[in-house]
C-alpha positions in Angstrom: 4.6 128.1 102.7 7.6 126.2 101.6 10.7 128.3 102.3 12.5 127.4 99.1 9.5 128.2 97.0 9.2 131.6 98.8 12.9 132.2 98.2 12.6 131.3 94.5 9.6 133.6 94.0 11.4 136.4 95.8 14.5 136.0 93.7 12.5 136.0 90.5 10.6 139.2 91.4 13.8 140.9 92.5 15.2 140.3 89.0 12.0 141.6 87.4 12.5 144.8 89.2 9.2 144.6 91.0 10.8 144.8 94.4 12.1 148.2 95.2 12.6 150.7 98.0 9.6 152.5 99.6 8.9 155.6 97.5 5.9 156.8 99.4 7.7 159.8 100.8 10.8 160.0 98.4 11.3 162.5 95.6 12.2 161.2 92.2 16.0 160.9 92.1 18.1 162.2 89.2 18.7 159.8 86.4 22.3 158.5 86.0 24.4 159.5 82.9 24.2 157.3 79.8 25.7 153.9 80.4 29.2 153.0 79.0 29.3 149.8 77.0 31.9 147.1 77.6 33.7 144.8 75.3 31.3 143.1 72.8 28.2 144.6 74.2 27.9 147.1 71.3 27.9 144.2 68.8 25.3 142.3 70.9 23.0 145.3 70.9 23.5 145.8 67.1 22.2 142.3 66.6 19.0 143.3 68.4 19.7 141.2 71.5 19.5 142.2 75.2 22.8 142.6 77.1 22.6 141.5 80.8 25.3 142.2 83.4 24.7 140.1 86.5 25.8 141.9 89.6 26.2 139.0 92.0 24.6 138.4 95.3 25.0 142.0 96.6 25.5 143.9 93.4 23.4 145.5 90.7 22.1 143.5 87.7 21.8 145.6 84.5 19.9 144.9 81.3 20.4 147.0 78.1 18.5 147.0 74.8 18.6 149.3 71.8 15.1 150.0 70.6 14.1 151.3 67.2 11.6 153.7 68.6 11.4 157.1 70.4 12.1 157.4 74.2 8.4 158.3 74.7 7.4 155.0 73.0 9.8 153.1 75.1 8.6 154.7 78.3 5.0 153.8 77.2 6.1 150.2 76.9 7.8 150.3 80.3 4.6 151.6 81.9 2.3 149.2 80.1 1.8 147.1 83.3 -0.8 144.7 81.9 1.6 143.6 79.2 4.0 142.3 81.8 1.5 139.6 82.6 2.0 138.3 79.0 5.7 138.6 79.2 6.3 137.0 82.6 4.6 133.7 83.4 4.9 134.1 87.2 2.7 137.2 87.3 -0.9 136.2 87.9 -2.9 139.3 88.9 -2.7 143.1 88.4 -4.8 145.7 90.0 -4.1 149.4 89.4 -5.3 151.2 92.6 -3.7 154.6 92.0 -3.1 156.5 88.7 -1.8 160.0 88.6 0.2 161.9 85.9 3.6 160.9 87.4 2.7 158.0 89.8 1.0 154.6 89.3 0.2 152.3 92.2 -0.3 148.6 91.3 -1.1 145.5 93.3 0.6 142.4 91.9 0.1 138.7 92.7 2.8 136.3 91.5 3.2 132.6 92.1 4.6 129.2 91.3 2.0 126.4 91.5 -0.2 126.8 94.5 2.0 129.4 96.2 1.1 133.1 95.6 2.7 136.3 96.9 1.0 139.7 97.0 2.7 143.0 96.9 2.0 146.7 96.2 4.3 148.8 94.0 4.5 152.6 93.5 6.0 153.6 90.1 7.2 157.2 89.9 8.2 158.5 86.6 9.1 161.4 84.3 8.3 160.5 80.7 9.9 163.6 79.3 13.2 162.6 81.0 12.8 158.9 80.2 13.1 157.9 83.8 11.2 155.6 86.2 11.9 154.3 89.6 9.5 152.2 91.7 9.2 150.8 95.2 7.0 148.9 97.6 4.0 150.9 98.9 4.6 150.7 102.7 1.0 151.9 103.4 -0.3 148.6 102.1 0.5 144.9 103.0 3.4 143.2 101.2 4.6 139.6 101.3 8.1 140.6 100.0 11.3 142.4 101.1 12.6 145.4 99.1 15.5 146.2 96.7 16.3 149.0 94.3 15.5 149.4 90.6 14.9 151.7 87.7 14.2 152.1 84.0 16.0 154.7 81.9 15.3 155.5 78.2 17.5 158.0 76.3 18.0 158.8 72.6 20.8 157.2 70.6 21.4 157.2 66.8 18.6 155.3 65.2 16.4 155.1 68.3 16.5 154.7 72.1 18.7 152.9 74.6 16.7 151.2 77.4 18.6 150.5 80.6 17.1 148.5 83.4 18.8 148.3 86.8 18.0 146.2 89.9 20.0 145.5 93.0 20.1 142.0 94.4 18.9 141.1 97.9 22.0 139.8 99.7 19.8 138.0 102.3 18.3 135.7 99.7 19.0 132.0 100.6 19.2 130.9 97.0 22.7 129.9 95.8 24.4 132.3 93.5 24.1 130.1 90.4 20.3 130.0 90.8 20.0 133.8 91.3 22.2 134.4 88.2 20.0 132.1 86.1 16.8 133.7 87.2 18.3 137.2 86.9 19.4 136.6 83.3 16.3 134.9 82.0 13.8 137.2 83.7 15.7 140.4 82.5 15.8 139.2 78.9 12.2 138.2 79.0 11.0 141.5 80.4 13.2 143.9 78.4 12.6 142.0 75.2 8.9 142.4 75.7 9.2 146.2 76.2 11.5 146.4 73.1 9.0 144.4 71.0 6.0 146.5 72.1 7.8 149.9 71.5 9.0 148.9 68.0 5.5 147.7 67.1 4.0 151.2 67.7 3.3 153.1 64.5 
C-alpha cells in the first residue's frame, strides 16, 4: 500500500478520535473538569460554531461545541456510531461486534480510493456522567497505531457543552500543515454532526 496514502488515512482517523489506547483491561478514567474558554471562543460558540484548538504534532487537539440539548441527548449522538458514516466520507463499513450497558465494540473500515484500513475500537462510557473514552481492541487485528481521545458532555446554561479531545501521533510522517488541515476539518465535521443530531431530538 502506498505509504503516503496510509499516512494520510492514519492522520485522518487520529483526528476523528477513532484511534485510541487499548482499553481492554483499563478502568474508565475520571473526566476532567469543565474546559476553560480562551479569547473569542465564547463568541464563536454563541454563534453556533465549533471551536477547534490544534495541538500540534505531539499535542492534544480539542473541539468544543455548545449544544441546545441535554447531556443525555448529546451522549446519545456521540454513541450513534452508524451516523458517523454519514458525517465522515472516509468511513466505509461499521460492524458492532460487542454491545453492553457501558461498552461498545465496533469494527470500522476506512479508506481513500482503493486503499482500505480495518480496525477494532472499544468505546467505554458512563452516560450519567457524560463521559466516553475509547481505544483499539488489542484482542483483534488492527491496521493502525494508537493515540488517546475522549468525549465529554456537561450541562451549561441553555444546554450542554461537548468537548472532544484527541492526542496526535508524533510518529506520523505527514507535514504539520497537512495534519493541522485534516485535524480541523475532521473535528468540525464530526462534532457538527453530533450537535445537529442532538438538537434534532424532540
